[in-house]
C-alpha positions as a LaTeX table, in Angstrom:
\begin{tabular}{lrrr}
\hline
Residue & $x$ (\AA) & $y$ (\AA) & $z$ (\AA) \\
\hline
Unk1 & 156.76 & 156.97 & 122.87 \\
Unk2 & 155.66 & 158.62 & 126.18 \\
Unk3 & 151.99 & 159.42 & 126.93 \\
Unk4 & 151.00 & 162.95 & 126.95 \\
Unk5 & 149.16 & 163.07 & 130.29 \\
Unk6 & 147.62 & 166.58 & 129.49 \\
Unk7 & 145.96 & 165.42 & 126.21 \\
Unk8 & 144.82 & 162.28 & 128.02 \\
Unk9 & 143.13 & 164.47 & 130.67 \\
Unk10 & 141.42 & 166.61 & 128.23 \\
Unk11 & 140.14 & 163.44 & 126.59 \\
Unk12 & 138.78 & 162.18 & 129.76 \\
Unk13 & 137.07 & 165.62 & 130.50 \\
Unk14 & 135.57 & 165.41 & 126.97 \\
Unk15 & 134.42 & 161.95 & 127.35 \\
Unk16 & 132.65 & 162.83 & 130.66 \\
Unk17 & 131.24 & 165.95 & 129.45 \\
Unk18 & 129.82 & 164.19 & 126.24 \\
Unk19 & 127.95 & 161.63 & 128.57 \\
Unk20 & 126.39 & 164.39 & 130.52 \\
Unk21 & 125.28 & 166.31 & 127.43 \\
Unk22 & 123.85 & 162.90 & 125.80 \\
Unk23 & 121.80 & 162.40 & 129.09 \\
Unk24 & 120.28 & 165.88 & 128.95 \\
Unk25 & 119.56 & 165.34 & 125.24 \\
Unk26 & 117.96 & 162.13 & 126.11 \\
Unk27 & 115.69 & 163.95 & 128.57 \\
Unk28 & 114.44 & 166.32 & 125.79 \\
Unk29 & 113.78 & 163.61 & 123.34 \\
Unk30 & 111.81 & 161.76 & 126.19 \\
Unk31 & 109.60 & 164.86 & 126.70 \\
Unk32 & 108.95 & 165.10 & 122.92 \\
Unk33 & 108.23 & 161.46 & 122.88 \\
Unk34 & 105.51 & 161.94 & 125.58 \\
Unk35 & 103.95 & 165.04 & 124.65 \\
Unk36 & 105.03 & 166.09 & 121.20 \\
Unk37 & 103.06 & 166.12 & 117.97 \\
Unk38 & 104.87 & 163.35 & 116.37 \\
Unk39 & 103.69 & 160.97 & 119.09 \\
Unk40 & 100.20 & 162.30 & 118.76 \\
Unk41 & 100.32 & 161.91 & 115.00 \\
Unk42 & 101.40 & 158.31 & 115.28 \\
Unk43 & 98.53 & 157.58 & 117.69 \\
Unk44 & 96.00 & 159.30 & 115.31 \\
Unk45 & 97.48 & 157.29 & 112.39 \\
Unk46 & 96.90 & 154.12 & 114.39 \\
Unk47 & 93.22 & 155.07 & 115.02 \\
Unk48 & 92.49 & 156.00 & 111.24 \\
Unk49 & 94.08 & 152.81 & 110.16 \\
Unk50 & 92.09 & 150.78 & 112.39 \\
Unk51 & 88.86 & 152.69 & 111.24 \\
Unk52 & 89.85 & 152.21 & 107.62 \\
Unk53 & 90.30 & 148.49 & 108.12 \\
Unk54 & 86.81 & 148.17 & 110.01 \\
Unk55 & 85.16 & 150.00 & 107.31 \\
Unk56 & 86.59 & 147.97 & 104.57 \\
Unk57 & 85.80 & 144.73 & 106.08 \\
Unk58 & 82.22 & 145.89 & 106.78 \\
Unk59 & 81.68 & 145.78 & 102.86 \\
Unk60 & 79.30 & 148.09 & 100.98 \\
Unk61 & 80.43 & 151.44 & 99.52 \\
Unk62 & 84.02 & 152.56 & 99.03 \\
Unk63 & 86.02 & 152.53 & 102.26 \\
Unk64 & 88.03 & 155.40 & 103.39 \\
Unk65 & 91.86 & 154.50 & 102.98 \\
Unk66 & 94.36 & 156.14 & 104.75 \\
Unk67 & 97.51 & 156.78 & 102.41 \\
Unk68 & 100.83 & 156.84 & 103.94 \\
Unk69 & 103.76 & 158.73 & 102.32 \\
Unk70 & 107.37 & 157.29 & 102.50 \\
Unk71 & 108.04 & 158.94 & 105.63 \\
Unk72 & 104.94 & 157.46 & 107.49 \\
Unk73 & 102.82 & 160.76 & 107.34 \\
Unk74 & 99.25 & 160.83 & 106.09 \\
Unk75 & 98.63 & 162.65 & 102.65 \\
Unk76 & 96.49 & 165.56 & 102.75 \\
Unk77 & 97.49 & 166.64 & 106.23 \\
Unk78 & 99.21 & 169.99 & 106.93 \\
Unk79 & 102.78 & 170.20 & 106.96 \\
Unk80 & 104.02 & 170.12 & 110.75 \\
Unk81 & 106.91 & 172.21 & 109.71 \\
Unk82 & 104.56 & 174.95 & 108.79 \\
Unk83 & 102.68 & 174.94 & 111.95 \\
Unk84 & 103.64 & 176.81 & 115.20 \\
Unk85 & 105.98 & 174.41 & 116.91 \\
Unk86 & 104.96 & 173.35 & 120.35 \\
Unk87 & 107.14 & 173.39 & 123.34 \\
Unk88 & 108.04 & 169.69 & 123.07 \\
Unk89 & 108.84 & 169.94 & 119.55 \\
Unk90 & 111.22 & 172.76 & 120.39 \\
Unk91 & 112.59 & 170.67 & 123.07 \\
Unk92 & 113.26 & 167.84 & 120.52 \\
Unk93 & 115.03 & 170.15 & 118.22 \\
Unk94 & 117.12 & 171.31 & 121.17 \\
Unk95 & 117.90 & 167.65 & 121.83 \\
Unk96 & 119.16 & 167.06 & 118.26 \\
Unk97 & 121.42 & 170.31 & 118.82 \\
Unk98 & 122.74 & 168.85 & 122.07 \\
Unk99 & 123.37 & 165.52 & 120.41 \\
Unk100 & 125.38 & 167.32 & 117.76 \\
Unk101 & 127.53 & 169.06 & 120.55 \\
Unk102 & 127.85 & 165.67 & 122.36 \\
Unk103 & 129.10 & 164.08 & 119.29 \\
Unk104 & 131.78 & 166.76 & 118.71 \\
Unk105 & 132.95 & 166.23 & 122.32 \\
Unk106 & 132.66 & 162.48 & 121.80 \\
Unk107 & 134.90 & 162.94 & 118.74 \\
Unk108 & 137.32 & 165.13 & 120.57 \\
Unk109 & 137.53 & 162.60 & 123.40 \\
Unk110 & 138.63 & 159.72 & 120.95 \\
Unk111 & 141.02 & 161.99 & 118.90 \\
Unk112 & 142.67 & 163.36 & 121.87 \\
Unk113 & 143.11 & 159.72 & 123.26 \\
Unk114 & 144.94 & 158.86 & 120.04 \\
Unk115 & 147.17 & 162.11 & 120.12 \\
Unk116 & 147.94 & 161.35 & 123.86 \\
Unk117 & 149.28 & 157.76 & 122.95 \\
Unk118 & 150.37 & 158.38 & 119.47 \\
Unk119 & 148.39 & 155.44 & 118.20 \\
Unk120 & 144.84 & 154.67 & 116.96 \\
Unk121 & 142.47 & 155.13 & 119.85 \\
Unk122 & 140.89 & 151.63 & 120.06 \\
Unk123 & 143.53 & 149.49 & 121.75 \\
Unk124 & 141.39 & 148.40 & 124.86 \\
Unk125 & 137.80 & 147.98 & 125.71 \\
Unk126 & 137.46 & 151.57 & 127.09 \\
Unk127 & 138.42 & 153.09 & 123.79 \\
Unk128 & 136.74 & 150.39 & 121.68 \\
Unk129 & 133.43 & 150.98 & 123.23 \\
Unk130 & 134.06 & 154.81 & 123.08 \\
Unk131 & 134.44 & 154.40 & 119.09 \\
Unk132 & 131.41 & 152.04 & 118.85 \\
Unk133 & 129.19 & 154.63 & 120.65 \\
Unk134 & 130.39 & 157.27 & 118.53 \\
Unk135 & 129.56 & 155.50 & 115.32 \\
Unk136 & 126.04 & 154.73 & 116.76 \\
Unk137 & 125.09 & 158.29 & 117.30 \\
Unk138 & 126.36 & 159.40 & 113.93 \\
Unk139 & 124.36 & 156.71 & 112.05 \\
Unk140 & 121.27 & 157.87 & 113.95 \\
Unk141 & 122.00 & 161.44 & 113.11 \\
Unk142 & 121.94 & 160.49 & 109.61 \\
Unk143 & 118.63 & 158.51 & 110.05 \\
Unk144 & 116.99 & 161.64 & 111.42 \\
Unk145 & 117.65 & 163.44 & 108.24 \\
Unk146 & 115.79 & 160.64 & 106.24 \\
Unk147 & 112.84 & 159.74 & 108.54 \\
Unk148 & 110.53 & 161.54 & 111.01 \\
Unk149 & 111.79 & 159.62 & 114.01 \\
Unk150 & 113.49 & 162.38 & 116.25 \\
Unk151 & 111.10 & 161.57 & 119.10 \\
Unk152 & 112.67 & 157.93 & 119.07 \\
Unk153 & 116.12 & 159.35 & 119.88 \\
Unk154 & 115.96 & 158.58 & 123.37 \\
Unk155 & 115.71 & 155.02 & 122.93 \\
Unk156 & 118.96 & 154.94 & 120.80 \\
Unk157 & 120.80 & 157.30 & 123.15 \\
Unk158 & 119.93 & 154.92 & 126.29 \\
Unk159 & 122.09 & 152.15 & 125.26 \\
Unk160 & 124.81 & 154.50 & 124.27 \\
Unk161 & 124.71 & 156.29 & 127.75 \\
Unk162 & 124.92 & 152.76 & 129.50 \\
Unk163 & 127.62 & 151.74 & 127.32 \\
Unk164 & 129.54 & 154.87 & 127.87 \\
Unk165 & 129.15 & 154.73 & 131.65 \\
Unk166 & 130.15 & 151.24 & 131.97 \\
Unk167 & 133.18 & 152.00 & 129.78 \\
Unk168 & 134.07 & 155.11 & 131.57 \\
Unk169 & 133.90 & 153.57 & 135.00 \\
Unk170 & 134.25 & 149.73 & 135.15 \\
Unk171 & 136.31 & 149.42 & 131.80 \\
Unk172 & 138.25 & 152.53 & 132.18 \\
Unk173 & 142.00 & 152.20 & 131.27 \\
Unk174 & 144.86 & 154.80 & 131.76 \\
Unk175 & 146.33 & 155.96 & 128.45 \\
Unk176 & 149.31 & 153.66 & 127.67 \\
Unk177 & 151.21 & 152.31 & 124.62 \\
Unk178 & 149.77 & 149.19 & 122.89 \\
Unk179 & 150.57 & 145.89 & 124.09 \\
Unk180 & 152.89 & 144.12 & 121.84 \\
Unk181 & 150.30 & 141.55 & 120.42 \\
Unk182 & 148.44 & 144.64 & 119.22 \\
Unk183 & 151.26 & 146.42 & 117.39 \\
Unk184 & 150.25 & 145.78 & 114.06 \\
Unk185 & 148.73 & 147.72 & 111.04 \\
Unk186 & 145.86 & 145.22 & 111.06 \\
Unk187 & 144.71 & 146.83 & 114.39 \\
Unk188 & 143.99 & 149.87 & 112.35 \\
Unk189 & 141.90 & 147.89 & 109.73 \\
Unk190 & 140.34 & 145.03 & 111.53 \\
Unk191 & 139.25 & 146.82 & 114.68 \\
Unk192 & 138.09 & 149.87 & 113.02 \\
Unk193 & 135.84 & 147.85 & 110.79 \\
Unk194 & 134.46 & 145.79 & 113.87 \\
Unk195 & 133.90 & 148.98 & 115.71 \\
Unk196 & 132.10 & 150.67 & 112.78 \\
Unk197 & 129.89 & 147.64 & 112.03 \\
Unk198 & 129.00 & 147.16 & 115.65 \\
Unk199 & 128.19 & 150.60 & 116.18 \\
Unk200 & 125.82 & 150.88 & 113.18 \\
Unk201 & 124.21 & 147.40 & 114.41 \\
Unk202 & 122.99 & 148.98 & 117.44 \\
Unk203 & 120.61 & 151.39 & 115.30 \\
Unk204 & 118.87 & 148.34 & 113.68 \\
Unk205 & 118.63 & 146.58 & 117.00 \\
Unk206 & 116.71 & 149.25 & 118.67 \\
Unk207 & 114.41 & 149.82 & 115.49 \\
Unk208 & 113.69 & 146.14 & 115.36 \\
Unk209 & 112.82 & 146.19 & 119.18 \\
Unk210 & 110.40 & 148.96 & 118.54 \\
Unk211 & 109.08 & 147.23 & 115.54 \\
Unk212 & 108.03 & 144.19 & 117.68 \\
Unk213 & 106.51 & 146.48 & 120.23 \\
Unk214 & 104.49 & 148.28 & 117.54 \\
Unk215 & 103.58 & 144.99 & 115.98 \\
Unk216 & 102.42 & 143.56 & 119.19 \\
Unk217 & 100.24 & 146.60 & 119.77 \\
Unk218 & 98.68 & 146.53 & 116.39 \\
Unk219 & 97.73 & 142.65 & 117.01 \\
Unk220 & 96.64 & 143.40 & 120.51 \\
Unk221 & 95.63 & 147.02 & 121.23 \\
Unk222 & 95.72 & 146.47 & 124.88 \\
Unk223 & 99.30 & 145.74 & 124.67 \\
Unk224 & 101.54 & 148.91 & 125.07 \\
Unk225 & 98.33 & 150.85 & 124.91 \\
Unk226 & 100.15 & 154.16 & 125.82 \\
Unk227 & 103.52 & 153.57 & 124.11 \\
Unk228 & 102.68 & 151.57 & 121.08 \\
Unk229 & 100.47 & 154.06 & 119.23 \\
Unk230 & 103.08 & 156.70 & 119.43 \\
Unk231 & 105.74 & 154.76 & 117.40 \\
Unk232 & 106.16 & 155.32 & 113.69 \\
Unk233 & 104.36 & 152.99 & 111.19 \\
Unk234 & 105.86 & 149.63 & 110.89 \\
Unk235 & 107.06 & 150.33 & 107.40 \\
Unk236 & 109.33 & 153.13 & 108.65 \\
Unk237 & 110.84 & 151.05 & 111.49 \\
Unk238 & 111.33 & 148.06 & 109.03 \\
Unk239 & 113.15 & 150.39 & 106.57 \\
Unk240 & 115.56 & 152.08 & 109.16 \\
Unk241 & 116.39 & 148.54 & 110.41 \\
Unk242 & 116.96 & 146.83 & 106.70 \\
Unk243 & 118.85 & 149.73 & 105.30 \\
Unk244 & 121.33 & 150.24 & 108.33 \\
Unk245 & 121.87 & 146.46 & 108.45 \\
Unk246 & 122.59 & 146.31 & 104.68 \\
Unk247 & 125.07 & 149.11 & 105.31 \\
Unk248 & 126.94 & 147.50 & 108.25 \\
Unk249 & 126.82 & 143.88 & 107.13 \\
Unk250 & 129.57 & 144.16 & 104.39 \\
Unk251 & 131.73 & 146.25 & 106.72 \\
Unk252 & 131.31 & 143.52 & 109.51 \\
Unk253 & 132.09 & 140.92 & 106.94 \\
Unk254 & 135.32 & 142.87 & 105.72 \\
Unk255 & 136.51 & 143.00 & 109.47 \\
Unk256 & 135.88 & 139.18 & 110.01 \\
Unk257 & 138.12 & 138.63 & 106.97 \\
Unk258 & 140.67 & 140.94 & 107.94 \\
Unk259 & 140.84 & 139.25 & 111.46 \\
Unk260 & 141.37 & 136.10 & 109.68 \\
Unk261 & 144.25 & 137.38 & 107.81 \\
Unk262 & 145.72 & 138.88 & 111.02 \\
Unk263 & 145.17 & 135.63 & 112.79 \\
Unk264 & 147.32 & 133.74 & 110.09 \\
Unk265 & 150.09 & 136.44 & 110.45 \\
Unk266 & 150.04 & 136.27 & 114.14 \\
Unk267 & 149.24 & 132.72 & 115.07 \\
Unk268 & 149.87 & 130.80 & 112.06 \\
Unk269 & 146.34 & 129.96 & 111.09 \\
Unk270 & 143.32 & 131.82 & 109.59 \\
Unk271 & 140.49 & 130.38 & 111.82 \\
Unk272 & 140.67 & 128.32 & 115.08 \\
Unk273 & 137.39 & 128.68 & 116.60 \\
Unk274 & 138.60 & 130.87 & 119.37 \\
Unk275 & 135.55 & 132.08 & 121.50 \\
Unk276 & 135.70 & 135.51 & 119.84 \\
Unk277 & 135.84 & 134.12 & 116.36 \\
Unk278 & 133.10 & 131.77 & 117.03 \\
Unk279 & 130.69 & 134.16 & 118.42 \\
Unk280 & 131.62 & 136.50 & 115.61 \\
Unk281 & 130.73 & 133.83 & 113.02 \\
Unk282 & 127.45 & 133.22 & 114.79 \\
Unk283 & 126.56 & 137.04 & 114.48 \\
Unk284 & 127.59 & 136.85 & 111.03 \\
Unk285 & 125.13 & 133.96 & 110.17 \\
Unk286 & 122.28 & 135.57 & 112.21 \\
Unk287 & 122.53 & 138.82 & 110.19 \\
Unk288 & 122.99 & 137.01 & 107.10 \\
Unk289 & 119.89 & 135.11 & 107.96 \\
Unk290 & 117.99 & 138.41 & 108.59 \\
Unk291 & 118.97 & 139.91 & 105.22 \\
Unk292 & 117.97 & 136.71 & 103.59 \\
Unk293 & 114.61 & 136.47 & 105.45 \\
Unk294 & 113.93 & 140.27 & 104.95 \\
Unk295 & 114.61 & 139.85 & 101.14 \\
Unk296 & 111.92 & 136.81 & 101.09 \\
Unk297 & 108.34 & 138.14 & 101.04 \\
Unk298 & 107.19 & 135.35 & 103.41 \\
Unk299 & 109.69 & 136.33 & 106.14 \\
Unk300 & 109.43 & 140.12 & 106.34 \\
Unk301 & 107.87 & 141.70 & 109.35 \\
Unk302 & 107.89 & 140.25 & 112.73 \\
Unk303 & 110.08 & 137.22 & 112.14 \\
Unk304 & 112.67 & 139.32 & 110.39 \\
Unk305 & 112.82 & 141.76 & 113.30 \\
Unk306 & 113.10 & 139.02 & 115.71 \\
Unk307 & 116.20 & 137.74 & 114.03 \\
Unk308 & 117.69 & 141.16 & 113.85 \\
Unk309 & 117.28 & 141.41 & 117.64 \\
Unk310 & 118.86 & 138.10 & 118.20 \\
Unk311 & 121.77 & 139.40 & 115.92 \\
Unk312 & 122.20 & 142.45 & 118.10 \\
Unk313 & 121.98 & 140.35 & 121.22 \\
Unk314 & 124.95 & 138.16 & 119.87 \\
Unk315 & 126.89 & 141.21 & 119.14 \\
Unk316 & 126.55 & 142.63 & 122.56 \\
Unk317 & 127.26 & 139.24 & 124.06 \\
Unk318 & 130.55 & 139.05 & 121.87 \\
Unk319 & 131.48 & 142.66 & 123.13 \\
Unk320 & 131.20 & 141.78 & 126.94 \\
Unk321 & 131.28 & 138.37 & 127.75 \\
Unk322 & 133.75 & 136.82 & 125.33 \\
Unk323 & 136.14 & 139.90 & 125.95 \\
Unk324 & 135.87 & 139.89 & 129.74 \\
Unk325 & 134.87 & 136.51 & 130.92 \\
Unk326 & 136.06 & 133.88 & 128.27 \\
Unk327 & 139.58 & 132.93 & 127.91 \\
Unk328 & 141.29 & 132.68 & 124.56 \\
Unk329 & 143.55 & 134.32 & 122.12 \\
Unk330 & 141.72 & 137.55 & 122.21 \\
Unk331 & 141.90 & 138.01 & 125.89 \\
Unk332 & 144.41 & 140.71 & 125.74 \\
Unk333 & 141.43 & 142.82 & 124.25 \\
Unk334 & 139.98 & 143.29 & 127.72 \\
Unk335 & 140.25 & 146.21 & 129.98 \\
Unk336 & 143.94 & 146.84 & 129.85 \\
\hline
\end{tabular}
């Protein structure tokens, strides 16, 4: 079918506008991270926990203990939502509103791309990255409703903005029909599962990186002395990383299995150790190791977070290097 150039142009405009709004929202979140109440409260919790630990180790008498709620806030403290919001907090709320607006523009760009080409809008690297980033931001917005981590949103939006900038410039592809090798209903199932899981995996990757920063600061207060105390409690970051990985891993597994079935139909074998298949299998093993180590008491914490970061690095490697540099049966998944 012919491509609707008007819808394609609207898709490109929506994409560019979404990136610009994401950048503006990221600036607002950075202001809240630097000057907002949540950052100061996190720093205060760090000081209180250190004082409580010192008092307990000193012996004699009952030591004051700081009790954390499920959301990492100290009990007995006044509810921040009842206090007058400062300007950084208002900017943070505006950042969330801008993020929602950018998600709507982002979704419009993806839908318009599909309507312009009369196919699913993930037939090349530009569209695939667009889909991955959309899933990432939606997953993070869900996390914002469950945990008080709004001031960390800039660290999630930063890789999203970078990926979308790279996708919209160096990897941009003109709207066109699918290549013959991709004209299969398995494209809808396999690639959709891969994009959804890869997008969600970005969230635990960032959370685990921040976990390592916070853990390093707690071991050595001189490390990240300005940034570390403003991060949420380790338990909050660990919970975000674990729960998002638990959700994404079965979807990723399903995508790998669907890819094997598609490979058997297209190439006559389920698995041939093609570069993309090999790296996808390595990523699966790493995330399986993370979930196993996270479920084992002796491997929780820094070691589990490090494994999750390795898994995210392998996923990014599979997205860029394998698609754009290596030669294999998946080479047609490049920029065109």
